[in-house]
C-alpha positions as CSV (number, residue, x, y, z in Angstrom):
1,X,-7.7,56.6,-37.6
2,X,-11.0,57.7,-36.1
3,X,-13.6,55.3,-34.7
4,X,-16.0,56.3,-37.5
5,X,-13.4,55.5,-40.2
6,X,-12.6,52.1,-38.6
7,X,-16.3,51.2,-38.2
8,X,-17.2,52.3,-41.8
9,X,-14.1,50.4,-43.2
10,X,-15.1,47.3,-41.3
11,X,-18.7,47.6,-42.6
12,X,-17.6,47.9,-46.2
13,X,-15.1,45.1,-45.8
14,X,-17.8,42.9,-44.3
15,X,-19.9,43.4,-47.4
16,X,-16.9,42.7,-49.7
17,X,-16.0,39.5,-47.8
18,X,-19.6,38.2,-47.7
19,X,-20.2,39.1,-51.4
20,X,-17.1,37.1,-52.4
21,X,-18.1,34.2,-50.2
22,X,-21.7,34.4,-51.3
23,X,-20.8,34.6,-55.0
24,X,-18.4,31.7,-54.8
25,X,-20.1,29.2,-52.5
26,X,-23.7,30.2,-51.6
27,X,-25.2,31.6,-54.7
28,X,-24.4,28.6,-57.0
29,X,-25.8,26.3,-54.3
30,X,-28.9,28.4,-53.8
31,X,-29.6,28.6,-57.5
32,X,-29.2,24.9,-57.9
33,X,-32.0,24.2,-55.4
34,X,-35.7,24.2,-56.0
35,X,-37.2,27.6,-55.2
36,X,-38.8,26.4,-52.0
37,X,-35.7,24.8,-50.7
38,X,-33.6,27.9,-51.4
39,X,-36.1,30.0,-49.5
40,X,-36.0,27.5,-46.6
41,X,-32.2,27.8,-46.5
42,X,-32.4,31.6,-46.4
43,X,-35.2,31.5,-43.8
44,X,-33.1,29.2,-41.6
45,X,-30.3,31.8,-41.5
46,X,-32.8,34.6,-40.7
47,X,-34.5,32.5,-38.0
48,X,-31.6,33.4,-35.8
49,X,-32.5,37.1,-35.9
50,X,-33.8,36.8,-32.4
51,X,-30.1,37.5,-31.6
52,X,-30.8,41.1,-32.3
53,X,-32.5,41.4,-28.9
54,X,-29.0,41.8,-27.6
55,X,-29.4,45.5,-28.5
56,X,-32.0,45.7,-25.7
57,X,-29.8,43.9,-23.2
58,X,-28.4,46.1,-20.5
59,X,-24.7,45.6,-20.0
60,X,-24.2,44.2,-23.5
61,X,-24.6,47.5,-25.2
62,X,-23.9,50.8,-23.5
63,X,-26.6,52.7,-21.8
64,X,-25.5,55.7,-24.0
65,X,-26.6,53.8,-27.1
66,X,-29.7,55.7,-28.2
67,X,-32.9,53.8,-27.6
68,X,-34.3,55.0,-30.9
69,X,-31.6,52.8,-32.5
70,X,-31.3,50.0,-30.0
71,X,-34.9,49.2,-29.3
72,X,-36.0,49.4,-33.0
73,X,-33.1,47.2,-34.1
74,X,-33.8,44.7,-31.3
75,X,-37.6,44.3,-31.9
76,X,-37.5,44.5,-35.7
77,X,-34.9,41.8,-35.7
78,X,-37.1,39.7,-33.4
79,X,-40.1,40.2,-35.7
80,X,-38.0,39.1,-38.7
81,X,-36.7,36.0,-36.8
82,X,-40.2,35.0,-35.7
83,X,-41.6,35.4,-39.2
84,X,-38.7,33.3,-40.6
85,X,-39.4,30.6,-37.9
86,X,-43.1,30.6,-38.8
87,X,-42.2,30.2,-42.5
88,X,-40.0,27.2,-41.7
89,X,-42.8,25.7,-39.5
90,X,-45.4,26.3,-42.2
91,X,-43.4,24.6,-45.0
92,X,-46.1,22.0,-45.7
93,X,-48.8,24.7,-46.1
94,X,-47.3,26.3,-49.2
95,X,-49.6,29.4,-49.5
96,X,-48.9,30.3,-45.9
97,X,-45.2,29.4,-46.3
98,X,-44.8,31.8,-49.3
99,X,-46.7,34.6,-47.6
100,X,-44.4,34.3,-44.6
101,X,-41.3,34.2,-46.8
102,X,-42.4,37.4,-48.4
103,X,-43.3,38.9,-44.9
104,X,-40.0,38.0,-43.2
105,X,-38.0,39.4,-46.2
106,X,-40.0,42.6,-46.4
107,X,-39.8,43.2,-42.6
108,X,-36.1,42.1,-42.5
109,X,-34.8,44.3,-45.3
110,X,-36.9,47.3,-44.0
111,X,-35.4,46.7,-40.6
112,X,-31.9,46.8,-42.0
113,X,-32.5,49.9,-44.1
114,X,-34.1,51.7,-41.2
115,X,-31.2,50.6,-38.9
116,X,-28.8,52.1,-41.4
117,X,-30.8,55.3,-41.5
118,X,-31.0,55.5,-37.7
119,X,-27.3,54.8,-37.3
120,X,-26.4,57.6,-39.7
121,X,-28.8,60.0,-38.0
122,X,-27.5,59.4,-34.5
123,X,-23.8,59.3,-35.7
124,X,-23.3,55.7,-34.7
125,X,-20.1,55.2,-36.7
126,X,-18.4,57.8,-34.5
127,X,-19.5,56.2,-31.3
128,X,-19.5,52.5,-32.4
129,X,-17.9,51.5,-29.1
130,X,-21.3,52.0,-27.6
131,X,-22.3,48.8,-29.3
132,X,-20.2,46.9,-26.8
133,X,-20.3,43.1,-27.4
134,X,-22.8,43.7,-30.2
135,X,-20.2,45.5,-32.3
136,X,-19.8,42.4,-34.5
137,X,-23.4,42.3,-35.5
138,X,-23.4,45.3,-37.9
139,X,-19.9,44.6,-39.4
140,X,-20.1,40.8,-39.8
141,X,-23.7,39.6,-39.5
142,X,-25.7,42.4,-41.1
143,X,-23.9,42.3,-44.5
144,X,-24.8,38.6,-44.9
145,X,-28.4,39.3,-43.9
146,X,-28.8,42.1,-46.4
147,X,-27.2,40.0,-49.2
148,X,-29.5,37.1,-48.5
149,X,-32.6,39.3,-48.4
150,X,-31.7,40.6,-51.9
151,X,-31.1,37.0,-53.1
152,X,-34.4,35.9,-51.6
153,X,-36.2,38.7,-53.5
154,X,-34.4,37.7,-56.7
155,X,-35.3,34.1,-56.2
156,X,-39.0,35.0,-55.4
157,X,-39.2,37.0,-58.7
158,X,-37.5,34.2,-60.8
159,X,-40.0,32.1,-62.7
160,X,-40.1,28.5,-61.6
161,X,-38.3,26.1,-63.9
162,X,-40.6,24.2,-66.2
163,X,-40.9,20.5,-65.6
164,X,-39.7,19.2,-68.9
165,X,-40.6,15.6,-69.9
166,X,-37.6,13.3,-70.1
167,X,-38.0,12.9,-73.9
168,X,-38.1,16.6,-74.5
169,X,-34.9,17.5,-72.8
170,X,-31.8,15.7,-74.3
171,X,-28.8,15.2,-72.2
172,X,-26.4,18.1,-72.6
173,X,-23.7,17.2,-75.1
174,X,-25.6,14.2,-76.5
175,X,-26.4,14.3,-80.2
176,X,-30.0,13.8,-81.2
177,X,-30.5,11.5,-84.2
178,X,-33.7,10.7,-85.9
179,X,-35.2,7.5,-84.6
180,X,-34.1,4.6,-86.7
181,X,-36.5,1.9,-87.9
182,X,-36.7,-1.1,-85.7
183,X,-37.4,-3.5,-88.6
184,X,-34.7,-3.4,-91.3
185,X,-36.1,-3.0,-94.8
């Protein structure tokens, strides 16, 4: 099997595995949270994107890995991670928090899409060994990042749940009877 086939197979299987895990465990949990808490959880994951600087670390990735791919991936990941950290730090300033949530998701998904574009353009799957120790990033970490960016955008577009008064929302499964008179006739 060629290097490109193995790399592409691992990339696809990374998405399949993360989608199954996300659908079963993470998505129900994220949807149960308040919008702000769900975005904080996603920002917490993306705050580790400084790890992408490994692409600029000599000796970790091969010197033959094109700089057009490596440096862009490294610094766009860093920018996403810093924006996610700033979002977490600005939690109490809600307008700033929401702006930073949008910013880190736009920068982050743009980074990943452009990384895919650059990888295809330079033929990275055929020379994936040039990634060295960073090989696991695109096949294990990137699928989770992409999935959570898409989830974050979905959650951003979802309307906030209305705050229903306790009297207006009966308990699920309970029957609603007309109020009986307190004084018997």
